[in-house]
C-alpha positions as CSV (number, residue, x, y, z in Angstrom):
1,M,-18.1,-8.6,38.0
2,K,-14.7,-10.7,38.4
3,T,-11.4,-8.5,39.2
4,Y,-8.4,-10.2,37.5
5,R,-5.1,-10.2,39.1
6,V,-2.4,-9.1,37.0
7,A,1.8,-8.8,36.5
8,V,3.9,-7.4,35.1
9,I,7.3,-8.7,33.5
10,G,9.7,-6.1,32.6
11,C,9.9,-3.1,34.5
12,S,11.4,-0.2,32.6
13,R,9.7,2.3,30.1
14,M,6.9,1.3,28.6
15,G,5.9,-1.0,31.7
16,G,5.5,1.7,34.5
17,F,7.1,4.7,33.6
18,I,6.3,6.1,30.0
19,D,3.8,8.5,31.4
20,D,6.1,10.8,33.2
21,E,8.2,11.5,29.3
22,V,4.7,11.8,27.6
23,A,2.4,13.8,30.3
24,D,2.2,17.0,28.6
25,R,2.6,15.7,24.7
26,F,-0.7,15.4,23.7
27,P,-2.0,12.8,22.1
28,W,-0.9,10.3,24.5
29,M,-3.5,10.7,26.9
30,L,-2.7,9.1,30.1
31,P,-2.7,6.3,31.2
32,Y,-0.3,5.0,29.0
33,S,2.5,2.9,30.0
34,H,1.1,-1.0,31.3
35,A,1.2,-0.5,34.6
36,A,-0.6,3.0,35.1
37,G,-3.0,1.4,32.5
38,Y,-3.8,-1.9,34.9
39,M,-4.3,1.3,37.7
40,A,-7.2,3.1,36.3
41,V,-9.1,0.1,34.9
42,E,-11.2,-0.9,38.2
43,R,-11.2,-4.5,37.2
44,T,-7.8,-5.2,37.5
45,E,-5.9,-5.6,40.0
46,L,-1.7,-4.9,39.7
47,V,-0.2,-7.5,42.5
48,A,3.5,-8.4,41.2
49,C,6.1,-7.1,38.9
50,A,9.6,-9.2,37.7
51,D,12.8,-8.0,36.0
52,V,16.1,-9.1,36.1
53,R,17.6,-5.6,37.8
54,P,16.6,-5.3,41.5
55,E,17.1,-1.7,41.2
56,A,14.3,-1.4,38.4
57,I,11.8,-4.3,40.6
58,A,12.3,-1.9,43.7
59,R,10.9,1.4,41.9
60,F,8.2,-0.2,40.0
61,G,7.1,-1.8,43.8
62,E,7.4,1.7,44.9
63,R,5.8,3.4,42.0
64,Y,2.7,1.3,42.0
65,N,2.3,0.1,45.7
66,I,3.3,-3.3,45.1
67,P,5.4,-4.9,48.4
68,P,8.5,-7.4,48.3
69,T,6.4,-10.4,48.1
70,G,5.2,-9.0,45.2
71,Q,8.8,-8.1,43.5
72,Y,11.1,-10.3,41.6
73,T,14.4,-11.4,39.9
74,D,12.4,-14.2,38.3
75,Y,9.5,-14.5,35.9
76,R,8.3,-18.4,36.2
77,K,8.8,-17.8,40.3
78,L,6.3,-14.9,40.3
79,I,4.0,-17.3,37.6
80,E,3.8,-20.0,40.0
81,E,3.5,-18.2,43.3
82,Q,0.8,-15.3,42.4
83,K,-1.1,-17.4,39.9
84,P,-2.0,-14.2,38.2
85,D,-4.8,-13.7,35.9
86,I,-3.2,-11.4,33.1
87,V,0.2,-10.9,32.4
88,S,1.9,-8.4,30.8
89,I,5.2,-8.5,29.2
90,A,7.1,-5.2,28.9
91,T,10.5,-6.7,28.5
92,Q,12.7,-6.4,25.4
93,P,11.2,-8.2,22.1
94,E,14.2,-10.8,22.4
95,Q,13.1,-12.3,25.5
96,R,9.1,-12.1,24.8
97,A,8.3,-15.4,23.2
98,E,9.9,-17.6,26.4
99,I,8.0,-15.8,29.0
100,A,4.8,-16.0,26.6
101,L,5.3,-19.5,26.5
102,F,5.9,-20.3,29.8
103,A,2.8,-18.0,30.9
104,C,0.7,-20.3,28.1
105,E,1.8,-23.0,30.0
106,H,1.1,-22.5,33.5
107,G,-2.3,-21.1,33.6
108,V,-2.6,-17.6,32.6
109,K,-5.7,-16.4,31.0
110,A,-4.6,-13.5,29.2
111,L,-1.5,-11.5,27.8
112,Y,-0.4,-8.5,27.0
113,C,2.7,-8.1,24.8
114,E,4.4,-5.0,23.8
115,K,5.2,-5.0,20.3
116,P,6.5,-6.8,18.0
117,L,5.5,-10.0,19.3
118,C,9.1,-11.5,19.9
119,A,11.9,-11.7,17.5
120,S,12.0,-14.5,14.8
121,L,8.6,-15.9,12.9
122,E,9.3,-19.3,14.5
123,E,9.0,-17.7,18.2
124,A,5.6,-15.9,16.6
125,D,4.4,-19.7,15.4
126,Q,4.9,-20.9,18.5
127,I,3.4,-17.6,20.4
128,V,0.1,-18.8,18.3
129,A,0.4,-22.5,19.1
130,A,-0.1,-22.1,22.8
131,V,-2.5,-19.4,22.7
132,E,-4.6,-21.7,20.9
133,R,-4.3,-24.8,22.9
134,H,-4.4,-23.1,26.1
135,G,-7.4,-20.7,25.3
136,V,-5.3,-17.7,26.4
137,V,-6.2,-14.5,25.4
138,L,-3.7,-11.8,23.9
139,N,-3.6,-8.4,22.7
140,M,-0.2,-6.2,21.4
141,G,0.5,-3.3,22.5
142,T,0.0,-1.0,19.2
143,N,-2.0,1.5,21.0
144,R,-3.4,2.7,17.7
145,R,-5.5,-0.6,16.8
146,W,-7.6,0.9,20.5
147,D,-7.0,5.1,19.5
148,V,-10.5,6.6,18.9
149,G,-9.4,8.3,16.2
150,Y,-8.4,5.7,14.1
151,D,-11.7,4.2,15.2
152,A,-13.2,7.0,13.1
153,M,-11.2,7.2,10.1
154,K,-12.0,3.4,9.9
155,A,-15.8,4.0,10.6
156,R,-15.5,6.8,7.9
157,I,-14.1,4.6,5.3
158,D,-16.0,1.1,5.8
159,S,-19.7,3.5,5.1
160,G,-18.7,3.3,2.0
161,E,-19.0,7.4,1.4
162,L,-15.7,7.2,-0.2
163,G,-15.5,4.4,-1.9
164,K,-13.2,1.5,-1.4
165,L,-9.8,1.6,0.1
166,K,-7.1,1.8,-2.4
167,S,-4.1,2.8,-1.2
168,F,-3.1,3.6,2.9
169,I,0.5,6.0,3.1
170,I,2.8,5.3,6.2
171,Y,4.6,8.8,5.8
172,N,7.3,8.0,8.5
173,N,7.6,4.0,8.9
174,G,10.6,4.5,11.1
175,T,12.7,2.1,12.8
176,L,11.3,-2.0,11.5
177,F,10.6,-3.6,15.2
178,N,10.1,-0.6,17.6
179,T,8.1,1.6,15.1
180,S,6.8,-0.5,11.7
181,S,4.9,-3.0,14.0
182,H,3.0,-0.2,15.1
183,T,2.9,1.7,11.4
184,L,1.8,-1.8,9.9
185,D,-0.6,-2.6,12.7
186,L,-2.5,0.4,12.1
187,A,-2.2,-0.4,8.3
188,M,-3.9,-3.9,8.5
189,R,-6.6,-2.4,11.5
190,I,-7.4,0.5,8.5
191,A,-7.9,-2.2,5.7
192,N,-10.1,-4.3,7.8
193,D,-7.2,-7.2,9.3
194,A,-6.2,-7.8,5.5
195,T,-3.8,-10.4,5.2
196,P,-0.5,-9.5,4.0
197,V,0.4,-11.3,0.3
198,W,3.6,-9.7,-0.7
199,V,6.3,-7.3,0.8
200,Q,9.1,-5.5,-1.1
201,A,11.6,-3.4,1.2
202,N,14.5,-1.6,1.3
203,L,16.7,-1.2,4.6
204,P,18.7,1.8,4.3
205,G,22.2,1.6,5.4
206,L,22.0,-2.1,6.3
207,D,24.2,-4.6,4.4
208,R,22.1,-7.2,2.8
209,E,24.3,-10.1,4.9
210,F,23.4,-11.6,7.8
211,P,25.4,-14.3,9.3
212,D,24.0,-16.8,10.9
213,G,20.3,-15.0,10.5
214,I,21.2,-12.6,13.4
215,V,19.9,-9.1,12.3
216,P,22.2,-7.0,14.8
217,V,20.1,-3.4,14.8
218,D,16.5,-2.3,14.2
219,P,17.0,-0.9,10.8
220,Q,14.7,1.4,9.3
221,A,12.4,0.1,6.7
222,E,10.9,1.9,3.4
223,G,8.6,-0.4,0.9
224,I,5.2,-1.7,0.2
225,V,3.1,-3.9,1.4
226,K,-0.4,-5.5,-0.5
227,F,-2.9,-7.2,1.3
228,D,-5.1,-9.7,0.0
229,N,-8.3,-7.4,-0.6
230,G,-6.1,-5.5,-3.2
231,V,-5.5,-2.4,-0.7
232,T,-1.5,-1.5,-1.3
233,V,0.6,0.4,1.7
234,Y,3.3,2.6,1.2
235,M,5.7,2.8,3.9
236,L,7.6,5.8,3.3
237,L,11.0,7.2,5.1
238,T,10.0,11.2,5.2
239,P,10.2,14.3,7.5
240,R,6.3,13.7,8.5
241,Q,6.5,11.9,11.9
242,S,3.6,9.7,12.4
243,E,1.1,10.9,9.5
244,Y,-0.9,8.9,7.5
245,E,-3.2,9.2,4.5
246,A,-6.2,6.4,3.6
247,I,-6.8,7.0,-0.1
248,C,-10.0,6.2,-1.3
249,E,-11.9,5.4,-4.9
250,R,-13.2,9.0,-3.8
251,G,-11.3,10.9,-0.9
252,T,-9.3,10.3,0.9
253,I,-8.6,11.1,5.0
254,S,-5.5,12.3,6.3
255,A,-4.2,11.6,9.9
256,L,-1.0,14.5,10.7
257,A,0.4,14.6,13.6
258,N,0.3,11.9,15.4
259,G,-3.7,11.6,15.1
260,T,-3.9,15.5,16.3
261,D,-5.3,17.0,13.3
262,W,-7.3,15.1,10.7
263,K,-8.6,16.5,6.9
264,L,-11.1,14.8,4.8
265,R,-11.2,15.5,1.1
266,V,-13.8,14.4,-1.1
267,R,-13.6,14.2,-5.1
268,D,-15.4,17.3,-6.5
269,Q,-18.8,16.7,-7.8
270,S,-18.7,19.6,-10.8
271,G,-16.3,18.2,-13.4
272,G,-13.3,19.5,-12.6
273,G,-11.6,15.8,-11.4
274,G,-10.4,17.5,-7.5
275,F,-10.4,17.7,-4.3
276,V,-12.3,19.1,-2.0
277,E,-11.9,19.5,1.7
278,Q,-14.5,19.0,4.0
279,P,-15.1,19.4,7.9
280,Y,-14.0,16.7,10.1
281,P,-15.5,16.1,13.5
282,K,-14.0,16.9,16.5
283,I,-11.9,13.8,18.0
284,E,-12.2,13.3,21.7
285,K,-9.4,11.0,22.8
286,T,-9.4,9.0,25.1
287,S,-6.3,6.3,26.8
288,S,-5.9,4.0,24.3
289,T,-3.8,1.5,27.3
290,T,-7.0,1.8,28.8
291,R,-9.3,0.5,25.9
292,L,-6.7,-2.4,25.1
293,I,-7.0,-3.6,28.8
294,E,-10.6,-3.3,28.5
295,D,-10.6,-5.4,25.5
296,I,-8.9,-7.9,27.1
297,L,-11.8,-8.2,29.8
298,H,-14.0,-8.3,27.2
299,S,-13.0,-11.4,25.9
300,L,-12.5,-12.7,29.1
301,D,-15.7,-12.2,30.3
302,T,-17.3,-13.4,27.3
303,G,-15.2,-15.8,25.2
304,E,-15.4,-13.4,22.5
305,P,-12.0,-12.6,20.5
306,P,-10.4,-9.8,21.0
307,R,-9.7,-7.0,18.8
308,G,-6.4,-7.7,18.4
309,G,-4.9,-11.1,18.9
310,A,-2.6,-13.7,18.2
311,H,-2.9,-14.1,14.8
312,I,-2.8,-10.2,13.9
313,A,0.4,-9.9,15.8
314,R,1.7,-13.2,14.1
315,S,1.0,-11.2,10.7
316,N,2.5,-8.1,12.0
317,M,5.7,-10.4,12.3
318,Q,5.2,-11.4,8.7
319,M,5.8,-8.7,7.2
320,L,8.5,-7.4,9.6
321,I,10.9,-10.5,8.8
322,G,9.4,-10.4,5.3
323,A,10.8,-6.8,4.6
324,I,14.2,-7.9,6.1
325,E,14.0,-11.1,3.9
326,S,13.3,-8.9,0.8
327,H,16.3,-6.6,1.3
328,R,18.5,-9.5,1.7
329,R,17.4,-10.7,-1.7
330,G,18.3,-6.9,-3.1
331,G,15.1,-5.7,-2.7
332,A,12.7,-8.4,-4.4
333,Q,9.0,-9.1,-3.9
334,V,8.8,-11.3,-1.2
335,A,5.3,-13.6,-0.9
336,L,3.7,-13.5,2.4
337,P,3.3,-15.9,4.5
338,L,7.0,-17.3,4.7
339,T,7.7,-20.3,6.0
340,G,11.0,-21.9,7.1
341,N,12.7,-18.7,7.6
342,S,15.4,-18.8,10.1
343,L,15.8,-14.6,10.6
344,R,16.2,-13.6,13.9
345,F,16.4,-10.0,15.7
346,D,18.8,-10.5,18.3
347,R,20.7,-7.4,20.5
348,S,22.9,-9.6,22.5
349,A,25.6,-6.7,23.0
350,G,24.3,-5.7,26.4
351,Q,21.5,-5.4,28.3
352,R,19.5,-2.3,27.8
C-alpha cells in the first residue's frame, strides 16, 4: 500500500517534544506528538519540517533524522519543494489558517491540525471551503476523539442499555482555546457529533469589552452548550481535572482521572430509585495520535470521511467563539451558528 510523505510545520511541544514531558504519566500513551506518531506509523515518512526559529528546526531535525535539505524557515518553500502528501500544523492558533489555506491550494492531500483549528470563525469558514474545494482530508488534534476509553464509553451509550444520553458534564473546562477545544470536541463525539444550537457562558476575570474584536488572552470558561439532539453540556470549573460524566435516562458513566478509571452506575430496578455501581470492563490504552494518523490514511486510501473532519472542527470553533460572545453580552444565551462575527484570538505580544 502507498506510503505517504509528511511534513511538520511548528517544531515545538506538540510538533515533536511533548513525549518527553508525558513519558511517565499515564494515560498519555506514546507516541503523543505529531512527529513521534508519524515515526510509529509504518506508512508515513517524515521528510521535512518548518519553523521560524532555526534552533527549533535543528533540534527537531536531529530528533527525527531530517537532514538540513528538509529543514525550512519558510513553510511555503517547504510545500512547494517537498510536495508532502500530509502536512501537520503544530504552530500557535494564530498562524494555522494561513498555512492550511496555502497547503490546500498547493497539492497537499491531508492536514493534521493542532487544536483549536484556527483563531476566528472567518478563518474556520475559509478552511472548510478550501478543504471541500480541493478534496483535502482534515483531522484536528483533539486526541480524546481517537481514545479507546472514550470509544468504549460511546459504544456503551449507543447500545441503548442506559437509555438516551441527556447530559454531559465537563468537570474542569479549563482555558477556552487550549483546553475547551478538547473537552467540547469530546462532548460532541459522545453525543454523536450533534450540532451545537446555543451556548451560554461566563469567562471569570475577563472584561466584557474586546477592542477591535481582539481576544488577547486564553480565558477560562464555564457555562452550558445545547445540542440539536437535546443533549445538554455543562462546562464547569472545579478542581476535578480532566473528568467527565455522561448522564443517561437509566444510568451514568464517569471517566475519572483523565480516563484512567471508569465508573458505571445503573438505576436500581428494585424500587428504591437510586443507582447501583456495576463492573466496568478494563480499558487497554493505545496511542490516540497513531489512531488519528491511521484515520487520515484510511480516508486517503478509501475516500471515506475521517472521524474528525473540517465541519467538526468548525463546530468546535463555533462553541469557543460563541462562549466569548455570550460573555460579551453579559452571559446571554447565544444562538449558533454565529455569522458575521469578528472576534479573533490574537496574543500578538511576543513569540511563543
